[in-house]
N, C-alpha and C positions, 0 to 999 in steps of 0.2 A: 368597605373598601378591601379589607383583608379577604373577605369571601370571594370577591370578584377576582382578585389577583390569584388566589388559590385555585379557583375554577379555571382561569386562563392557563395556569401552569399545568394543571391536570389535563386539560384539553390539548395543550401543546405536546405533552408527553404521550398521550394516547395517539395523537396524529402521527408523531414520529414513529411509533411502533407500527401503525397501519401503513405508513408510506414505505417502510422498508421491511415489512413483515415477512417477506419471503427470503430474506437474507440468510437466516439460520438454516432453513430447509435447503436452500440452494447451496449453502456452504457445505452442509452434510453430504449432499450429492456430489459436490465438487471434490471432497476429500477422496472418495472412492475413485473418481475419475483421475485425480492427480496421482494416485498410486500407480495407475496404468501409465500415465505420462512419465512418471518418475522412472519406471523400469525401462521404458522405451528410450529415454534420453540419457541413460547412464553412460553410454559410450561417449557422449558429448560433455559429460560431467555436469549436467544440469539436473538438479533434483526436482525442481518445480518450474515448468515453463508456463508461466502465467500469460506470457505474450501470445500464446496460441489460443487463448480463450476469448469469448465475446465479453463486452464490457461488464455486463451484470455478473457473469461467472467470475471474471477477474476481480471485480469489486468484492464479491462474496469470499473469494479465496484470500484476499488481503485481510479482510475482517477476521476470518478463521485463523490466519497466521498470528494476528495480534492478540486474539483471545486465548489461543492454545499454543503460545509461542515456544514452549519447551520442546515440542516435537519438531519444530522447524529450525531451531538454533543450529548454526554452522552448516546449514544446507545451502547449496547454490541455487539461486533464484534468478529467473529472467522475466522481466516485466516491461510492458509497453504502456505508455500513458503520456500525460502532458507534463512538460518540464515546468517546475515551480522553484522559486528561490525566495528565501527570507534572509535579509541582510540585517545583522544586529551588530552592536558594538563589540561583542566578544567573538563572534564567528559568523560565517555564512552557512545557511542550511539549504541543501539542494534536495529536491524530491521529485518523484514520478507519481503524479496524481491520476486516479481513475474515477470516473463517474459511472454510476449504473445507467441502464438504458433510459430511465425516466429522468435522469439528471437531478433527482431530488437528493441523492446521497453521493458522497465522494469519500474515497479512502486513498491512501498513498503510502509509499515507502520512501523515507529519506535515504539518500545514498552518499557515501564518501568515496571519492575516486581513489583508485590504487596509485595512479600517477598524478601528482599535484599539477593543477592547471590554474591559469589566471582568469578570474571572473571580471568582466563579462566576455573578454576577448576569445577565450578558448572553450566557452560553454555555448549550448544552444540558446536561442532566444526564449524568454519566458512565453509559454503558450505553445511552443513547438512540440510535436509528437516525437517522443524518444523511446528507445529500447535500452534498458540498463540490465546488466548482469553483475551479481555480487553475492557475497555470503551473508545470510540473514543473521542479524545480531541484535541484542537488546542492550541498552545502557540507561543509566539514570543521571538526571540532572536535578539536584535538590532532592525532592521527594517524588518526582515524576519519572515514570518509565517510558522510554521511547524505543522505537525500532528502526533499524537502518540496514542497508546493504553495504557492508564494508568491503574494501578491496574491489570496488566496483569499476566497471568500464562502461562507457556509453557506446553501444553498438551501432545505432542509427541516429 
């Protein structure tokens, strides 16, 4: 039984690498593209305009930002995706989710609005497409590291 479970875990891990195997390569290409986007958007004070990218490139860029977060900290990011909300006893978490083109993988960025709003009255509906702009930040809860756009605004 242990062998079967081990084999299934290895196969699941291998499948996950195959399913999203181009993410790292795509992310590497995206970083050089984003440097161009960054210089073009400096007048608008947007460092990384992820909203201008197709879903696979946007997904790859978010993964890159979370893996190499030090170089993105305190940079202004604009992102388009699907609004998601997780309501807990301690607080509400709001996020902009992106799926790659095959819809096998998703990534997103949590956001905290600059101006306090009342949920659900002053927020989009879960599942709506939104564009959010904010400052990339990392924080910890317990022993876990999370990423967010702080001082964010919902543009669309």
